[in-house]
C-alpha positions in Angstrom: 189.1 -40.4 134.8 192.7 -41.5 134.5 195.7 -39.2 135.0 198.1 -38.6 132.1 201.6 -39.5 133.0 204.4 -37.0 132.2 207.0 -37.7 129.5 210.0 -39.4 131.1 213.1 -37.2 131.2 211.0 -34.1 131.8 212.6 -32.0 128.9 211.4 -31.2 125.5 213.6 -32.6 122.8 215.4 -30.0 120.6 216.1 -30.2 116.9 219.8 -30.5 116.0 221.2 -27.6 114.0 221.8 -28.1 110.3 225.2 -29.6 109.5 227.7 -27.2 108.1 225.7 -24.1 108.9 226.6 -21.9 111.9 223.6 -21.8 114.3 223.1 -18.1 114.0 223.0 -18.1 110.2 220.5 -20.8 109.4 218.3 -19.8 106.5 214.8 -21.1 106.0 214.0 -21.8 102.4 211.1 -19.7 101.3 208.4 -21.5 99.3 205.8 -19.2 98.0 202.4 -20.2 96.7 203.1 -19.8 93.0 206.1 -22.1 93.1 204.1 -24.7 95.0 201.3 -24.5 92.4 203.9 -24.7 89.5 205.4 -27.8 91.2 201.9 -29.4 91.6 200.9 -28.7 88.0 204.2 -30.1 86.6 203.9 -33.1 88.8 200.3 -33.8 87.5 201.5 -33.2 83.9 204.3 -35.6 84.4 202.0 -38.3 85.8 199.6 -37.7 82.8 202.5 -38.2 80.4 203.7 -41.3 82.1 200.1 -42.7 82.0 199.8 -42.0 78.3 203.2 -43.6 77.7 202.2 -46.7 79.7 198.9 -47.0 77.8 200.6 -46.7 74.4 203.2 -49.3 75.4 200.5 -51.7 76.4 198.5 -51.1 73.2 201.6 -51.5 71.0 202.5 -54.7 72.7 205.8 -53.5 74.1 204.7 -54.7 77.6 202.5 -57.5 78.7 202.1 -56.6 82.4 199.0 -54.5 82.9 199.7 -53.8 86.6 202.1 -50.9 86.0 199.7 -49.4 83.5 196.8 -49.5 85.9 199.1 -48.0 88.6 200.2 -45.2 86.3 196.6 -44.4 85.3 195.5 -44.4 88.9 198.4 -42.1 89.9 197.6 -39.7 87.1 193.9 -39.7 88.0 194.6 -39.0 91.6 197.1 -36.2 91.0 194.7 -34.6 88.5 191.8 -34.8 91.0 194.0 -33.3 93.7 195.0 -30.4 91.4 191.4 -29.7 90.5 190.4 -29.7 94.2 193.2 -27.2 95.0 192.2 -25.0 92.1 188.5 -25.0 93.2 189.5 -24.0 96.7 191.7 -21.2 95.4 188.9 -19.9 93.2 186.4 -20.1 96.1 188.8 -18.2 98.4 189.4 -15.6 95.7 185.6 -15.1 95.2 185.1 -14.8 99.0 187.9 -12.2 99.2 186.4 -10.2 96.4 183.0 -10.2 98.1 184.3 -8.8 101.4 183.0 -5.5 102.6 185.7 -2.9 103.1 
């Protein structure tokens, strides 16, 4: 078995403080679950709208290149599948929480 060599310098790197903010008063932005879900839903909706717009432009003849259309449709499909996966996990966690014995 080989021995793992230590990191040269022997010290752990530290993160630099935020520029323009005194070191004792740095505030961490609080992201709660509801705002994360709202951002995810709006992002998936925006991708769906861009996909629909790209498809209608292709069908109307406003564009001849199919690659951006395929890209927009794939992005919308992936974002929607991700949103459904997160929703299913949240519902499953809620059901498990409701079935807990107190």
